[in-house]
C-alpha positions as YAML, in Angstrom:
chain: A
units: angstrom
residues:
- id: 1
  name: UNK
  ca: [0.00, -0.09, 0.12]
- id: 2
  name: UNK
  ca: [1.29, 3.40, -0.80]
- id: 3
  name: UNK
  ca: [-0.19, 6.07, 1.47]
- id: 4
  name: UNK
  ca: [0.14, 9.66, 2.50]
- id: 5
  name: UNK
  ca: [0.03, 9.60, 6.24]
- id: 6
  name: UNK
  ca: [2.80, 12.20, 7.00]
- id: 7
  name: UNK
  ca: [4.13, 12.20, 10.52]
- id: 8
  name: UNK
  ca: [4.08, 15.53, 12.65]
- id: 9
  name: UNK
  ca: [7.25, 14.96, 14.85]
- id: 10
  name: UNK
  ca: [6.06, 18.13, 16.90]
- id: 11
  name: UNK
  ca: [2.68, 16.77, 17.59]
- id: 12
  name: UNK
  ca: [3.19, 13.20, 18.16]
- id: 13
  name: UNK
  ca: [3.86, 13.31, 21.99]
- id: 14
  name: UNK
  ca: [0.56, 15.63, 22.13]
- id: 15
  name: UNK
  ca: [-1.35, 13.01, 20.16]
- id: 16
  name: UNK
  ca: [-0.33, 10.18, 22.49]
- id: 17
  name: UNK
  ca: [-1.43, 12.54, 25.34]
- id: 18
  name: UNK
  ca: [-4.74, 13.26, 23.80]
- id: 19
  name: UNK
  ca: [-5.72, 9.84, 23.28]
- id: 20
  name: UNK
  ca: [-4.41, 8.68, 26.83]
- id: 21
  name: UNK
  ca: [-6.72, 11.48, 28.41]
- id: 22
  name: UNK
  ca: [-10.22, 10.97, 29.46]
- id: 23
  name: UNK
  ca: [-12.90, 11.53, 26.63]
- id: 24
  name: UNK
  ca: [-14.89, 14.62, 27.37]
- id: 25
  name: UNK
  ca: [-12.63, 15.87, 29.71]
- id: 26
  name: UNK
  ca: [-11.30, 19.67, 29.80]
- id: 27
  name: UNK
  ca: [-7.66, 18.22, 29.84]
- id: 28
  name: UNK
  ca: [-8.56, 16.44, 26.54]
- id: 29
  name: UNK
  ca: [-9.94, 19.45, 24.92]
- id: 30
  name: UNK
  ca: [-6.80, 21.57, 25.88]
- id: 31
  name: UNK
  ca: [-4.36, 18.85, 24.58]
- id: 32
  name: UNK
  ca: [-6.42, 18.30, 21.40]
- id: 33
  name: UNK
  ca: [-6.30, 22.11, 20.68]
- id: 34
  name: UNK
  ca: [-2.64, 22.29, 21.46]
- id: 35
  name: UNK
  ca: [-2.20, 19.26, 18.97]
- id: 36
  name: UNK
  ca: [-3.94, 21.07, 16.28]
- id: 37
  name: UNK
  ca: [-2.26, 24.18, 16.67]
- id: 38
  name: UNK
  ca: [1.13, 22.11, 16.51]
- id: 39
  name: UNK
  ca: [-0.17, 20.44, 13.44]
- id: 40
  name: UNK
  ca: [-1.15, 23.76, 11.72]
- id: 41
  name: UNK
  ca: [2.15, 25.42, 12.69]
- id: 42
  name: UNK
  ca: [4.11, 22.47, 10.93]
- id: 43
  name: UNK
  ca: [1.82, 22.29, 7.84]
- id: 44
  name: UNK
  ca: [3.65, 23.02, 4.59]
- id: 45
  name: UNK
  ca: [6.99, 23.62, 6.14]
- id: 46
  name: UNK
  ca: [8.70, 20.14, 5.55]
- id: 47
  name: UNK
  ca: [8.11, 19.39, 9.25]
- id: 48
  name: UNK
  ca: [4.56, 18.09, 8.95]
- id: 49
  name: UNK
  ca: [2.01, 17.24, 6.53]
- id: 50
  name: UNK
  ca: [1.83, 18.84, 3.07]
- id: 51
  name: UNK
  ca: [-1.61, 20.13, 2.15]
- id: 52
  name: UNK
  ca: [-2.14, 21.09, -1.57]
- id: 53
  name: UNK
  ca: [-5.43, 22.65, -0.91]
- id: 54
  name: UNK
  ca: [-3.68, 25.38, 1.33]
- id: 55
  name: UNK
  ca: [-0.47, 25.57, -0.99]
- id: 56
  name: UNK
  ca: [-0.76, 24.18, -4.37]
- id: 57
  name: UNK
  ca: [2.86, 23.61, -4.72]
- id: 58
  name: UNK
  ca: [2.53, 21.17, -1.71]
- id: 59
  name: UNK
  ca: [1.66, 18.59, -4.46]
- id: 60
  name: UNK
  ca: [5.23, 18.35, -5.25]
- id: 61
  name: UNK
  ca: [5.66, 16.41, -1.85]
- id: 62
  name: UNK
  ca: [3.06, 13.92, -2.64]
- id: 63
  name: UNK
  ca: [3.90, 10.39, -2.06]
- id: 64
  name: UNK
  ca: [4.04, 8.33, -5.19]
- id: 65
  name: UNK
  ca: [4.92, 4.71, -6.02]
- id: 66
  name: UNK
  ca: [4.60, 1.96, -8.57]
- id: 67
  name: UNK
  ca: [3.20, -1.66, -8.51]
- id: 68
  name: UNK
  ca: [3.65, -4.12, -11.35]
- id: 69
  name: UNK
  ca: [0.30, -4.18, -13.17]
- id: 70
  name: UNK
  ca: [0.15, -8.05, -13.11]
- id: 71
  name: UNK
  ca: [0.23, -7.93, -9.18]
- id: 72
  name: UNK
  ca: [-2.31, -5.12, -8.93]
- id: 73
  name: UNK
  ca: [-5.68, -6.37, -7.40]
- id: 74
  name: UNK
  ca: [-7.31, -3.25, -6.58]
- id: 75
  name: UNK
  ca: [-6.81, 0.51, -6.35]
- id: 76
  name: UNK
  ca: [-8.61, 3.34, -4.40]
- id: 77
  name: UNK
  ca: [-7.66, 7.03, -4.04]
- id: 78
  name: UNK
  ca: [-9.23, 8.17, -0.95]
- id: 79
  name: UNK
  ca: [-9.45, 11.49, 0.77]
- id: 80
  name: UNK
  ca: [-8.59, 11.79, 4.50]
- id: 81
  name: UNK
  ca: [-12.28, 11.59, 5.04]
- id: 82
  name: UNK
  ca: [-13.04, 8.39, 3.46]
- id: 83
  name: UNK
  ca: [-9.76, 7.01, 4.99]
- id: 84
  name: UNK
  ca: [-11.19, 7.45, 8.65]
- id: 85
  name: UNK
  ca: [-12.85, 4.33, 7.98]
- id: 86
  name: UNK
  ca: [-9.49, 2.70, 8.80]
- id: 87
  name: UNK
  ca: [-7.32, 5.41, 10.54]
- id: 88
  name: UNK
  ca: [-9.73, 7.30, 12.64]
- id: 89
  name: UNK
  ca: [-12.80, 5.06, 13.56]
- id: 90
  name: UNK
  ca: [-11.31, 1.67, 13.23]
- id: 91
  name: UNK
  ca: [-14.19, 0.28, 11.42]
- id: 92
  name: UNK
  ca: [-11.89, -2.19, 9.75]
- id: 93
  name: UNK
  ca: [-8.51, -2.48, 8.29]
- id: 94
  name: UNK
  ca: [-7.53, -1.70, 4.62]
- id: 95
  name: UNK
  ca: [-8.71, -5.15, 3.14]
- id: 96
  name: UNK
  ca: [-11.96, -4.61, 4.70]
- id: 97
  name: UNK
  ca: [-12.33, -1.14, 3.26]
- id: 98
  name: UNK
  ca: [-11.37, -2.43, -0.09]
- id: 99
  name: UNK
  ca: [-13.54, -5.57, 0.11]
- id: 100
  name: UNK
  ca: [-16.30, -3.21, 1.17]
- id: 101
  name: UNK
  ca: [-15.99, -0.84, -1.67]
- id: 102
  name: UNK
  ca: [-15.78, -4.01, -4.31]
- id: 103
  name: UNK
  ca: [-18.89, -5.42, -2.91]
- id: 104
  name: UNK
  ca: [-21.05, -2.55, -2.02]
- id: 105
  name: UNK
  ca: [-19.27, 0.61, -3.78]
- id: 106
  name: UNK
  ca: [-17.54, 3.61, -2.32]
- id: 107
  name: UNK
  ca: [-20.72, 5.00, -1.27]
- id: 108
  name: UNK
  ca: [-21.23, 2.43, 1.40]
- id: 109
  name: UNK
  ca: [-17.67, 3.06, 2.93]
- id: 110
  name: UNK
  ca: [-18.47, 6.89, 2.93]
- id: 111
  name: UNK
  ca: [-21.86, 6.06, 4.56]
- id: 112
  name: UNK
  ca: [-20.43, 4.37, 7.26]
- id: 113
  name: UNK
  ca: [-17.79, 6.79, 8.06]
- id: 114
  name: UNK
  ca: [-20.46, 9.38, 8.32]
- id: 115
  name: UNK
  ca: [-22.55, 7.32, 10.42]
- id: 116
  name: UNK
  ca: [-19.47, 6.84, 12.82]
- id: 117
  name: UNK
  ca: [-19.17, 10.63, 12.80]
- id: 118
  name: UNK
  ca: [-22.83, 11.16, 13.59]
- id: 119
  name: UNK
  ca: [-22.60, 8.97, 16.67]
- id: 120
  name: UNK
  ca: [-19.45, 10.74, 18.02]
- id: 121
  name: UNK
  ca: [-20.26, 14.74, 17.62]
- id: 122
  name: UNK
  ca: [-17.67, 15.47, 20.38]
- id: 123
  name: UNK
  ca: [-14.96, 13.63, 18.44]
- id: 124
  name: UNK
  ca: [-14.37, 11.37, 21.64]
- id: 125
  name: UNK
  ca: [-13.70, 8.30, 19.50]
- id: 126
  name: UNK
  ca: [-10.65, 9.55, 17.90]
- id: 127
  name: UNK
  ca: [-7.97, 6.84, 17.87]
...
């Protein structure tokens, strides 16, 4: 799998603290805000994620790769919103996501992500 999950070294410790704190607590809210600000400060600097929507030249830093066509069984290009099925809400792994899209279509994957978001309006379920 080739993915674009770029690390944010300045925020990694804060992210772990957010996940270790009590859901709904003032401490978690404060840590989450500090983490969000750390990510925002690192964005498009080379020390965090590159976001082309904020800076079109960030596309120069996109992860790329190749796979022999004979070995390719499936392909999906997903936004971070759709990828939440795996990386945020833990609704399944990548093989599960690919199987779901193959059997029921990408709209079903998005529907399940939206359903998970709707059941967690305070974003307490974030891994």
